[in-house]
C-alpha positions in Angstrom: 109.5 89.5 119.6 105.3 90.5 119.2 105.5 93.9 120.6 106.6 96.6 118.6 107.7 94.4 115.8 107.7 96.3 112.6 108.1 94.6 109.2 108.2 96.5 105.8 106.9 94.7 102.6 106.5 95.5 98.8 104.4 93.6 96.5 103.9 94.8 93.1 100.9 93.9 91.4 97.9 92.1 91.8 99.9 88.3 92.1 102.2 89.6 94.8 99.0 91.4 96.7 97.1 87.7 96.5 100.7 85.9 97.7 101.8 88.8 100.6 98.1 88.9 101.6 97.7 84.5 102.6 101.0 85.1 104.0 100.5 88.4 105.8 97.2 85.9 107.6 99.6 83.7 108.9 101.8 86.2 110.2 98.8 87.9 112.3 98.6 84.4 113.6 101.7 85.2 115.1 101.8 88.5 115.6 99.0 90.1 116.2 100.4 94.0 116.5 102.8 93.7 114.2 102.9 96.8 111.9 103.4 96.4 108.4 103.9 99.3 105.8 105.3 99.3 102.6 103.9 98.8 98.6 100.9 97.0 98.2 97.4 96.2 97.2 93.9 95.3 98.9 94.5 91.6 100.1 97.2 92.7 102.0 94.9 96.0 103.1 92.6 93.1 104.8 95.3 92.1 107.2 96.2 95.4 108.3 98.9 96.4 105.7 99.6 100.1 105.2 100.3 101.4 101.9 102.5 104.1 101.6 101.6 103.6 97.3 99.6 101.4 96.1 101.0 98.3 93.8 99.4 98.9 90.6 102.5 101.3 90.3 104.9 98.9 89.9 102.4 96.6 87.7 104.7 97.3 84.2 106.3 93.9 82.2 108.5 94.2 79.4 111.6 95.8 78.9 109.9 98.7 76.5 107.3 99.2 78.8 108.9 99.3 82.0 111.4 102.0 80.0 107.9 104.4 80.2 107.6 104.3 83.5 111.0 104.1 84.6 111.4 107.4 86.2 108.5 107.5 87.8 109.3 103.7 89.1 112.9 104.9 90.1 111.6 108.2 92.2 109.3 105.6 94.3 112.2 103.2 95.3 114.8 105.8 95.8 111.6 107.5 98.1 110.8 104.1 99.9 114.5 103.3 100.5 115.6 106.6 102.2 112.2 106.1 104.3 112.8 102.7 105.9 116.8 103.6 106.7 115.9 106.1 108.2 112.3 104.0 109.9 114.6 100.9 110.5 111.9 98.1 110.7 112.9 94.7 112.4 112.2 93.7 108.8 111.6 93.9 105.3 110.3 91.2 102.8 110.1 91.8 99.2 107.1 89.8 97.0 108.2 89.0 93.7 108.2 92.0 91.3 112.5 90.9 91.4 113.1 94.2 89.7 112.6 96.6 92.4 112.7 94.4 95.2 116.1 93.0 94.9 117.6 96.6 94.0 116.3 97.9 97.1 116.6 95.1 98.9 120.8 95.2 98.2 120.3 98.8 99.4 118.8 98.0 103.1 120.8 95.5 103.7 124.2 97.3 103.3 122.3 99.3 106.0 122.1 97.0 108.1 118.5 95.9 107.9 117.6 92.2 107.3 115.4 91.5 104.4 114.0 88.3 103.1 112.8 88.0 99.1 109.2 85.7 99.5 109.6 84.1 95.6 112.6 83.2 94.0 113.5 85.2 90.6 113.1 82.2 87.6 117.0 82.0 87.2 115.6 78.7 86.4 114.2 80.1 83.3 116.2 83.2 82.4 118.6 85.7 83.6 120.2 83.5 84.9 123.1 86.0 86.6 120.8 87.5 88.8 121.6 85.2 91.5 124.8 87.1 92.1 122.3 89.8 92.8 120.2 87.3 94.9 123.4 86.3 97.3 124.4 90.2 98.0 119.9 91.3 98.3 118.7 88.8 100.3 119.1 87.7 103.9 117.1 84.5 103.7 114.7 83.8 100.0 111.3 81.9 100.7 110.8 79.7 97.5 107.7 78.5 95.7 108.6 75.3 94.5 110.6 72.8 95.7 113.8 72.5 93.0 114.5 76.1 94.0 116.4 75.8 97.6 118.9 73.3 96.1 119.8 75.6 93.2 120.0 79.0 95.1 122.0 76.7 98.3 124.7 76.1 94.6 125.2 79.3 95.4 125.3 80.0 98.9 121.8 81.7 99.7 120.1 81.2 102.3 116.1 79.7 101.2 113.1 77.8 102.1 110.9 75.8 100.3 107.4 77.5 101.5 105.0 75.9 99.3 102.6 77.7 96.8 99.6 79.8 99.6 97.5 78.9 96.1 97.9 75.7 96.5 96.3 75.7 100.2 93.5 78.4 99.6 92.4 76.6 96.3 90.7 73.0 97.3 91.6 70.0 96.0 88.1 69.1 94.8 86.9 72.1 92.1 83.1 72.9 93.3 82.0 73.4 90.3 78.5 73.4 90.5 78.5 75.3 93.6 80.6 78.5 91.5 78.0 78.0 88.4 75.3 78.2 90.5 76.7 81.6 92.3 77.9 83.1 88.9 74.3 82.4 87.4 75.9 79.4 84.8 74.0 77.0 83.5 74.7 73.2 84.6 74.8 71.5 81.4 76.2 74.9 79.8 79.5 75.0 78.2 81.7 77.6 79.4 85.2 79.3 78.3 87.0 81.3 80.4 88.8 84.7 79.6 92.2 86.1 81.4 93.5 88.6 79.2 96.2 89.7 82.8 96.1 91.9 85.0 98.0 94.5 84.2 97.7 97.5 81.9 100.3 96.6 79.9 99.0 92.8 79.1 95.0 94.3 79.0 96.8 96.3 75.7 98.5 93.3 74.2 96.7 90.6 75.4 93.2 91.9 75.5 92.6 92.0 71.9 94.0 88.8 70.9 92.3 86.7 73.4 88.8 88.9 72.7 89.3 88.1 69.0 90.0 84.1 69.7 86.6 84.6 71.8 84.9 86.4 68.4 86.3 83.4 66.4 85.1 80.4 68.7 81.9 82.4 68.6 81.8 82.2 65.0 82.4 78.4 65.0 80.4 77.6 68.4 78.0 79.9 68.7 77.0 78.1 72.1 79.5 79.0 74.2 79.6 81.4 76.9 82.5 83.5 78.0 83.6 84.8 81.4 86.1 87.0 81.8 87.1 88.3 85.6 88.1 91.9 85.4 90.9 93.1 88.1 89.1 95.7 90.6 90.2 98.9 87.8 90.7 98.2 84.7 87.0 97.5 83.6 87.2 100.6 81.8 89.9 99.5 79.7 88.1 96.5 78.8 84.8 98.1 77.9 86.5 99.7 74.8 87.6 96.6 73.0 85.0 94.3 73.7 83.0 96.4 71.3 85.6 96.9 68.9 87.0 93.1 69.1 84.4 91.3 70.1 81.0 93.2 69.2 78.0 90.7 69.7 79.7 88.1 71.8 78.4 86.8 74.6 81.0 87.7 77.1 80.1 88.5 80.8 82.6 90.3 82.5 82.9 90.1 86.0 84.7 92.6 88.7 86.9 89.8 90.2 85.9 86.7 91.2 88.5 84.9 89.2 88.7 81.9 91.0 85.1 81.5 90.7 85.1 81.8 87.3 87.9 78.8 87.2 85.9 76.4 88.8 82.9 77.0 86.6 84.4 77.1 83.1 85.3 74.1 80.7 88.3 75.7 79.4 90.6 78.6 79.8 92.3 80.7 77.2 94.7 82.6 79.4 97.9 85.0 79.3 101.3 83.6 81.1 101.6 84.3 84.7 100.9 83.2 88.3 97.4 82.9 86.9 98.0 79.6 84.6 99.1 78.6 88.0 95.6 79.0 88.8 93.8 77.6 86.6 96.4 74.1 86.8 95.3 74.2 90.6 91.2 74.6 89.3 92.2 71.1 87.1 91.6 73.3 84.2 92.9 72.6 80.7 93.7 75.6 79.2 96.0 77.9 76.1 98.5 79.4 77.3 99.4 83.0 75.2 101.2 86.0 75.8 102.3 89.1 74.0 104.0 92.0 74.5 105.9 94.7 72.7 107.7 93.2 69.9 111.8 94.6 71.1 110.6 93.3 74.6 110.0 89.6 73.5 113.1 89.9 71.2 115.8 90.4 74.5 113.3 87.8 76.5 113.9 85.4 73.9 117.4 85.3 73.6 117.8 85.0 77.4 115.3 81.9 78.0 117.0 79.0 79.2 114.1 76.6 78.5 111.5 75.3 75.6 108.5 76.5 78.0 107.1 79.9 79.6 103.8 79.1 81.4 104.4 78.0 85.0 101.8 74.6 84.3 104.3 73.4 81.9 107.6 74.3 83.6 106.6 72.2 86.4 105.4 69.7 84.5 108.8 69.4 82.5 106.8 69.5 79.2 104.2 70.9 77.0 101.3 69.5 79.2 99.3 72.4 78.2 99.5 74.8 74.3 102.1 77.3 74.6 101.2 80.4 71.4 103.0 83.3 71.5 103.5 87.1 70.4 102.8 86.5 66.1 101.7 82.6 66.9 98.5 84.0 68.8 96.1 84.4 66.5 92.6 85.2 66.6 92.8 81.5 64.9 95.1 79.3 66.1 94.0 80.6 69.5 90.7 79.2 68.5 91.6 76.1 67.0 93.6 75.1 70.1 90.6 75.7 72.3 88.5 73.8 70.4 90.9 71.1 70.2 90.2 70.7 74.7 86.6 70.7 74.3 86.7 68.2 71.5 88.5 65.5 73.4 87.5 64.1 76.9 89.9 61.9 77.2 92.7 64.6 77.2 91.0 66.2 79.4 90.6 64.1 82.2 94.4 62.7 81.8 95.6 66.5 82.2 93.4 66.4 85.7 95.2 64.0 87.1 99.1 65.5 86.1 98.0 68.5 88.1 96.3 66.5 90.8 99.7 65.5 91.4 101.2 68.8 91.2 99.1 70.3 93.8 99.3 67.4 96.2 103.2 68.5 95.7 102.4 72.3 96.2 100.0 72.4 98.8 102.8 73.0 102.1 99.9 75.3 104.5 102.6 78.3 103.1 101.4 81.0 105.5 102.5 78.4 108.3 105.9 77.2 106.7 106.6 81.0 106.0 106.2 82.6 109.2 108.4 80.2 110.5 110.7 80.3 108.4 110.5 84.8 108.8 111.1 84.0 112.9 114.0 82.5 112.2 115.7 85.4 110.4 114.1 87.7 113.1 115.9 85.3 115.7 119.4 85.4 114.2 
């Protein structure tokens, strides 16, 4: 099977690139000569992935935001589908990005190409009717969370729980002091991490609010230090926001290094998304926020089933960390919630215990488990 194996993959943003890169590492151990092509980013490229388009092309969230880029994204999917149907890889793996990947998978599967969806769309949280499209699109689903395969089985969709690869790569014991030394942060300094998101649309909507909250925190506690890891390529977008919303605030921009920042900090002001799970695995108290175009927010609010938006709260089934969304995300409210963590060590200690349990639950050697599941689909 190793000789001449050809796989296609699509990862649509920085978090998908991270997930795909981790799994590609496991796949390379089993199929070192496999040719893997499609849409991806730098983490995938480290494992020999050939990107026909960069993953940034698909990194758009929100209905209104997607409409602005619809023609370009639809054109990419059309060209990609035709190329894959012509070249006929042994297997297609769609990594997250369900709005893009499920439609593509449906076309490929109808054309006789086997398909895997890696990351189950959050049908348990909103847009549950997508389960019917998953059944049409995917031969198999690789699930990050333990409750998902049983839910999919109710709809006759084969699935495997593979754990979350971030739980394998992030150490159970947080390297706080080593990360502070690496970043040049004083051992006794109080550090707030700022993570406004990895997409341009997230920087546009979340950046100003998070930076204004940092300015409010600086006004109240001038001794606080701030670290903001910037996704490669977005520094030019973040820097003008700094001067506009947080002039004079000691915010240090870092190119990447988000895991070191999360290990080193005391608390996190963070946009909802995969990064909140990373923060939980680093056992950090956090304040989750998110803002988008008002119309996108209204549509998503009507479609939601759960009272939670952030992954840590969804997985713990309660509000273990605060969520301040849309109009509730004012500089004052975000600052208040951040200081509430810094002023309550006992609450932080209890949260560390809860996140440690979560870490053990999600730690499943995902690269190996996913590769085993992929092999079974290839052998079927």
